[in-house]
C-alpha positions as CSV (number, residue, x, y, z in Angstrom):
1,M,-95.8,-179.8,166.8
2,V,-95.7,-182.2,163.7
3,I,-98.9,-184.0,162.9
4,E,-98.4,-187.4,161.2
5,S,-101.1,-189.4,159.5
6,R,-100.7,-192.8,157.9
7,A,-102.9,-194.7,155.4
8,Y,-102.0,-198.2,154.3
9,A,-102.1,-199.7,150.9
10,R,-105.0,-201.9,149.9
11,A,-105.8,-204.5,147.4
12,G,-109.4,-204.0,146.3
13,L,-111.6,-206.7,144.7
14,L,-114.8,-204.6,144.5
15,G,-115.7,-201.0,144.9
16,N,-113.9,-197.7,144.4
17,P,-110.3,-197.5,145.7
18,S,-111.0,-194.6,148.1
19,D,-113.9,-196.6,149.6
20,G,-111.2,-198.9,151.1
21,Y,-110.8,-196.1,153.7
22,F,-114.1,-196.8,155.5
23,G,-116.5,-197.0,152.5
24,K,-118.2,-200.1,151.0
25,I,-115.6,-202.3,149.4
26,I,-114.3,-205.9,149.4
27,A,-110.5,-205.4,150.0
28,I,-107.6,-206.2,152.2
29,S,-105.2,-203.8,153.8
30,V,-101.5,-204.3,152.9
31,K,-99.7,-203.1,156.1
32,N,-96.3,-203.6,154.5
33,F,-96.8,-200.4,152.4
34,W,-98.2,-197.0,153.5
35,A,-98.4,-193.3,152.8
36,D,-97.4,-190.8,155.5
37,V,-98.3,-187.2,155.5
38,F,-96.6,-184.7,157.9
39,L,-98.1,-181.3,158.7
40,Q,-97.0,-178.5,160.9
41,E,-98.0,-175.0,161.5
42,S,-96.1,-172.3,159.5
43,Q,-96.4,-168.7,158.4
44,D,-97.8,-169.6,155.0
45,I,-99.2,-172.6,153.1
46,Q,-96.3,-174.6,151.8
47,I,-96.3,-178.0,150.0
48,E,-92.9,-179.6,150.2
49,T,-92.0,-181.8,147.2
50,H,-91.1,-185.4,147.5
51,E,-87.9,-186.6,145.8
52,K,-90.0,-188.3,143.2
53,D,-91.7,-184.9,142.4
54,L,-88.4,-183.1,141.6
55,D,-88.0,-182.1,138.0
56,R,-84.2,-182.5,137.6
57,Y,-82.7,-185.3,135.6
58,L,-79.2,-186.4,134.8
59,S,-80.3,-187.3,131.2
60,V,-83.2,-187.6,128.8
61,C,-83.1,-191.4,129.5
62,E,-83.6,-190.8,133.2
63,L,-86.5,-188.4,132.5
64,V,-88.2,-191.0,130.3
65,E,-87.6,-193.8,132.8
66,R,-89.2,-191.6,135.6
67,I,-92.2,-190.9,133.3
68,D,-92.6,-194.6,132.7
69,L,-92.4,-195.4,136.4
70,C,-94.4,-192.4,137.8
71,G,-96.4,-190.9,135.0
72,Y,-96.4,-187.2,134.3
73,Y,-97.5,-186.2,137.8
74,G,-96.4,-186.9,141.3
75,G,-97.9,-186.7,144.8
76,V,-98.0,-182.9,145.1
77,R,-101.1,-182.8,142.9
78,L,-102.7,-185.3,145.3
79,I,-101.9,-183.1,148.3
80,K,-103.4,-180.1,146.5
81,A,-106.6,-181.9,145.6
82,A,-106.9,-183.2,149.2
83,I,-106.5,-179.6,150.6
84,K,-109.0,-178.2,148.1
85,K,-111.7,-180.9,148.8
86,F,-111.1,-180.5,152.6
87,Y,-111.6,-176.7,152.3
88,E,-114.7,-177.1,150.2
89,Y,-116.2,-179.6,152.7
90,C,-115.6,-177.2,155.6
91,I,-117.1,-174.3,153.6
92,S,-120.2,-176.4,152.8
93,Q,-120.6,-177.3,156.5
94,N,-120.0,-173.7,157.7
95,I,-116.8,-174.8,159.5
96,K,-114.4,-171.9,160.0
97,L,-110.8,-172.9,159.7
98,G,-109.2,-169.8,161.3
99,D,-106.0,-168.2,160.2
100,K,-103.6,-171.0,160.8
101,N,-101.3,-172.0,157.9
102,F,-99.2,-175.1,157.5
103,T,-96.4,-176.8,155.7
104,I,-97.2,-180.3,154.4
105,R,-95.2,-183.1,152.9
106,Y,-95.8,-186.8,152.1
107,D,-93.8,-190.0,151.8
108,S,-95.0,-193.3,150.5
109,T,-93.7,-196.8,150.3
110,I,-96.6,-198.0,148.2
111,P,-95.4,-199.2,144.8
112,R,-96.9,-197.1,142.0
113,Q,-99.3,-198.2,139.3
114,L,-99.9,-201.7,140.8
115,G,-103.5,-201.1,142.0
116,L,-102.6,-200.8,145.7
117,G,-104.4,-197.4,146.2
118,G,-101.3,-195.3,146.5
119,S,-103.1,-192.1,145.4
120,S,-106.1,-192.8,147.6
121,A,-103.7,-193.4,150.6
122,I,-101.9,-190.1,150.1
123,I,-105.2,-188.2,149.8
124,T,-106.6,-190.0,152.9
125,A,-103.5,-189.3,155.0
126,A,-103.5,-185.7,153.9
127,I,-107.2,-185.2,154.8
128,R,-106.7,-186.9,158.2
129,S,-103.7,-184.5,158.9
130,L,-105.9,-181.5,158.0
131,M,-108.7,-182.8,160.2
132,K,-106.3,-183.0,163.2
133,F,-104.6,-179.7,162.5
134,Y,-107.9,-177.8,162.2
135,Q,-109.7,-180.0,164.7
136,V,-112.5,-180.9,162.2
137,D,-114.5,-184.1,162.5
138,I,-115.6,-185.5,159.2
139,P,-118.0,-188.4,159.6
140,I,-116.5,-191.7,158.7
141,E,-119.3,-192.4,156.2
142,I,-118.6,-189.1,154.4
143,L,-114.8,-189.3,154.2
144,P,-114.6,-191.9,151.3
145,S,-116.8,-189.6,149.2
146,I,-114.4,-186.7,149.7
147,I,-111.4,-188.8,148.9
148,L,-113.1,-190.1,145.7
149,E,-114.1,-186.6,144.7
150,A,-110.5,-185.5,145.1
151,E,-109.5,-188.2,142.6
152,L,-112.3,-187.9,140.1
153,D,-113.3,-184.2,140.2
154,E,-109.9,-182.6,140.8
155,L,-107.6,-185.1,139.1
156,E,-109.9,-186.7,136.6
157,S,-108.3,-190.1,137.5
158,M,-110.1,-193.3,137.0
159,P,-109.9,-195.7,139.9
160,V,-108.0,-198.9,139.0
161,L,-111.1,-201.1,138.9
162,W,-112.9,-198.8,136.4
163,T,-109.7,-198.6,134.4
164,G,-109.4,-202.3,134.3
165,L,-113.1,-202.7,133.3
166,F,-112.7,-200.1,130.6
167,R,-109.6,-201.8,129.2
168,F,-111.3,-205.2,129.3
169,T,-114.4,-203.8,127.6
170,R,-112.3,-202.2,124.9
171,V,-110.4,-205.4,124.3
172,A,-113.6,-207.5,124.3
173,F,-115.3,-205.1,121.9
174,T,-112.3,-205.1,119.6
175,W,-112.3,-208.9,119.6
176,I,-116.0,-209.1,118.9
177,C,-115.8,-206.5,116.1
178,T,-112.8,-208.1,114.4
179,P,-113.7,-210.2,111.4
180,K,-112.7,-213.8,111.9
181,F,-112.0,-215.2,108.4
């Protein structure tokens, strides 16, 4: 049986991007774009790569274009971070997962690097799939914290709002400190 979980894109005005998945935030869901995660039982743990995660290129130009579009990392790191944080949550709550293994893959229609929460959506869908597979209930008020920890602790990524504020602060500081003769 294949378990499928979906999380939609979101445009956030205030709050952490992962909080858009049942945390405290002012945001809107963008149902035109989503991230899907598919999980099914298998003999060992396997993370299938998305076409955007493949490391084969027709030329150096194509490699550079892909880096400009997607950065240096793809969605596989998000799946790994989600699995790790899910496992750590279960350990902390004395939840035994049993000996079931799985194969997991993702797909996303969320445009990258536009502040629509694509990373948060992939992590959210992955954790939801793991919850269904292992029949674990994570309280809705705790789930956003786990998603945010996956992004901050495991991936050291700054949510878009913080990144924007950091850039704005840096630009404003540079402007204030620049002599105006």
